[in-house]
C-alpha positions as CSV (number, residue, x, y, z in Angstrom):
1,M,26.7,37.5,-27.7
2,D,26.2,39.1,-31.1
3,S,29.6,40.0,-32.6
4,A,28.7,43.3,-33.9
5,S,27.6,44.3,-30.5
6,Q,30.7,43.3,-28.8
7,D,33.0,45.8,-27.3
8,I,36.5,45.5,-28.7
9,N,39.3,46.1,-26.3
10,L,42.7,46.3,-28.3
11,N,44.4,45.1,-25.2
12,S,42.3,42.1,-24.6
13,P,43.9,38.7,-25.9
14,S,40.8,37.6,-27.0
15,K,39.6,41.0,-28.5
16,G,36.1,40.4,-28.6
17,L,36.4,37.3,-31.0
18,L,34.1,34.4,-30.9
19,S,35.5,31.3,-29.8
20,D,35.1,29.6,-33.0
21,T,37.2,31.8,-35.2
22,M,40.5,30.8,-36.8
23,T,39.2,27.0,-36.8
24,D,40.7,26.7,-40.2
25,V,44.2,27.0,-38.8
26,P,45.5,23.4,-38.1
27,V,47.4,22.8,-34.7
28,D,48.7,19.5,-33.7
29,T,47.1,18.6,-30.4
30,G,49.6,15.6,-30.1
31,T,46.9,13.0,-29.1
32,A,48.6,10.4,-30.9
33,R,50.2,8.4,-27.7
34,T,53.8,6.8,-28.6
35,S,56.1,5.1,-26.4
36,I,58.0,7.2,-23.9
37,P,61.2,8.6,-25.5
38,E,64.6,7.6,-24.0
39,G,65.6,9.3,-20.8
40,L,62.2,10.8,-19.9
41,T,60.1,9.5,-17.1
42,E,56.4,9.4,-17.5
43,A,56.0,12.4,-15.4
44,E,58.4,14.4,-17.4
45,E,56.6,13.4,-20.5
46,E,53.2,14.3,-18.9
47,E,54.6,17.7,-18.2
48,L,56.1,18.4,-21.5
49,R,52.8,17.2,-23.1
50,S,51.0,19.6,-20.7
51,E,53.1,22.6,-21.7
52,L,53.1,21.6,-25.3
53,A,49.2,22.0,-25.2
54,K,49.3,25.4,-23.4
55,V,51.9,26.6,-26.0
56,E,49.4,25.5,-28.9
57,E,46.6,27.1,-27.1
58,E,48.5,30.7,-26.8
59,I,49.4,30.4,-30.5
60,V,45.8,29.9,-31.6
61,T,45.0,33.0,-29.0
62,L,47.7,35.0,-30.6
63,R,46.6,34.2,-33.9
64,Q,43.2,35.2,-33.1
65,V,44.4,38.3,-31.6
66,L,46.5,39.2,-34.6
67,A,43.5,38.6,-37.0
68,A,41.2,41.3,-35.0
69,K,44.3,43.7,-34.8
70,E,44.7,43.5,-38.6
71,R,40.9,43.7,-39.4
72,H,40.9,46.9,-36.9
73,C,43.9,48.5,-38.7
74,G,42.1,48.0,-42.1
75,E,39.1,49.8,-40.6
76,L,41.1,52.7,-39.4
77,K,43.1,53.0,-42.9
78,R,39.6,52.9,-44.7
79,K,38.4,55.7,-42.2
80,L,41.4,57.7,-42.8
81,G,41.2,57.1,-46.6
82,L,44.3,55.4,-46.9
83,T,44.6,53.2,-49.9
84,P,46.7,49.9,-50.2
85,L,48.5,52.0,-53.2
86,D,49.5,54.4,-50.3
87,G,51.0,51.8,-48.0
88,L,52.8,50.0,-50.9
89,K,54.3,53.5,-52.0
90,Q,55.2,54.0,-48.4
91,N,56.8,50.6,-48.2
92,L,58.7,50.9,-51.4
93,S,60.2,54.4,-50.1
94,K,61.2,52.8,-47.0
95,S,62.6,50.0,-48.6
96,W,65.0,52.0,-51.1
97,H,65.9,54.3,-48.4
98,D,66.9,51.1,-46.3
99,V,69.0,49.9,-49.4
100,Q,70.8,53.3,-49.6
101,V,72.0,53.3,-46.1
102,S,73.3,49.9,-46.2
103,N,76.8,49.0,-46.3
104,A,76.4,47.1,-49.3
105,Y,74.9,49.6,-51.3
106,K,77.7,52.3,-50.2
107,K,80.4,49.8,-50.9
108,T,79.0,49.1,-54.3
109,Q,78.2,52.8,-55.0
110,E,82.0,53.5,-54.0
111,T,83.5,50.9,-56.1
112,L,81.5,52.2,-59.3
113,S,82.3,55.4,-58.6
114,Q,86.1,54.6,-58.6
115,A,85.3,52.2,-61.8
116,G,83.9,55.4,-63.5
117,Q,86.8,57.8,-62.7
118,K,89.4,55.1,-63.8
119,T,87.4,54.4,-67.1
120,S,87.3,58.3,-67.7
121,A,91.1,58.6,-67.1
122,A,91.6,55.7,-69.5
123,L,89.6,57.3,-72.3
124,S,91.2,60.5,-71.7
125,N,94.6,59.1,-72.2
126,V,93.3,57.0,-75.4
127,G,92.1,60.6,-76.7
128,S,95.6,62.2,-75.8
129,A,97.2,59.3,-77.5
130,I,95.1,59.3,-81.0
131,S,95.7,63.3,-81.0
132,R,99.3,63.0,-80.5
133,K,99.7,60.2,-83.3
134,L,97.3,62.2,-85.6
135,G,99.8,65.2,-85.0
136,D,102.6,62.9,-85.6
137,M,101.2,61.7,-88.7
138,R,100.4,65.5,-90.0
139,N,104.0,66.2,-89.6
140,S,105.5,63.0,-91.3
141,A,106.8,63.3,-94.6
142,T,104.0,61.1,-96.3
143,F,101.1,63.4,-95.0
144,K,103.1,66.4,-96.3
145,S,103.6,65.0,-99.7
146,F,99.6,64.4,-99.7
147,E,99.1,67.8,-98.8
148,D,101.0,69.4,-101.3
149,R,99.3,67.1,-104.0
150,V,96.0,68.0,-102.8
151,G,96.9,71.6,-102.8
152,T,98.2,71.5,-106.5
153,I,94.9,69.5,-107.5
154,K,93.0,72.4,-105.7
155,S,94.8,75.1,-107.5
156,K,94.4,73.7,-110.7
157,V,90.5,73.1,-110.1
158,V,90.0,76.5,-108.4
159,G,92.3,78.2,-110.5
160,G,91.6,82.0,-111.0
161,R,90.0,82.5,-107.5
162,E,93.5,82.8,-105.8
163,N,94.6,85.5,-108.3
164,G,91.6,88.0,-106.7
165,S,89.2,87.1,-109.4
166,D,85.7,85.8,-108.3
167,N,84.7,84.4,-111.6
168,L,85.0,81.0,-112.5
169,P,87.2,80.0,-115.8
170,S,84.6,80.2,-118.8
171,P,83.5,76.9,-120.1
172,T,84.2,78.3,-123.9
173,G,87.5,79.8,-122.7
174,S,87.0,83.5,-123.0
175,S,87.8,84.7,-119.6
176,D,87.4,88.6,-120.7
177,K,83.8,88.5,-120.5
178,P,81.7,87.5,-117.2
179,L,78.9,84.9,-117.7
180,Q,75.6,86.2,-118.9
181,D,72.6,85.9,-117.2
182,H,69.9,84.6,-119.8
183,A,67.1,84.6,-117.4
184,P,63.7,86.0,-119.0
185,F,63.0,87.7,-116.1
């Protein structure tokens, strides 16, 4: 029967596959004969070998069914216009959601939140301490002496501005004449 003309029944275990598919998958048939293991009779051994052969046969059949279903799934996605990138986006989205609802993520988030709050409080305390120390230093005798010296130097440099005059002292020494503008315009 031509594989293109086969009817694919999704509920069928063979799903319209030819019997020679999946021949590249190695399955141990257990044909090598060894001595009978201790505690087993020859009949029990034969029964176990028969069961093993059936299970291996089922495995081959299930692999064939899975391969056929994966092909069918791919065809359906192609017909719907779904790309592998869409599937990847969806998987990543679902995985991120699963991580966010996990207990480990919640505990980590809670721990980091508490650490952030403690760090913020500690930095606030450090800022307050620095501010307090600067205030104490400003009120100290040393700082007041320094402030007075700076004020004295400022008054010597600025001079006449404090007396209500906006004119700077003349470099020539005559303070009764304002500086002339010698601009040609």
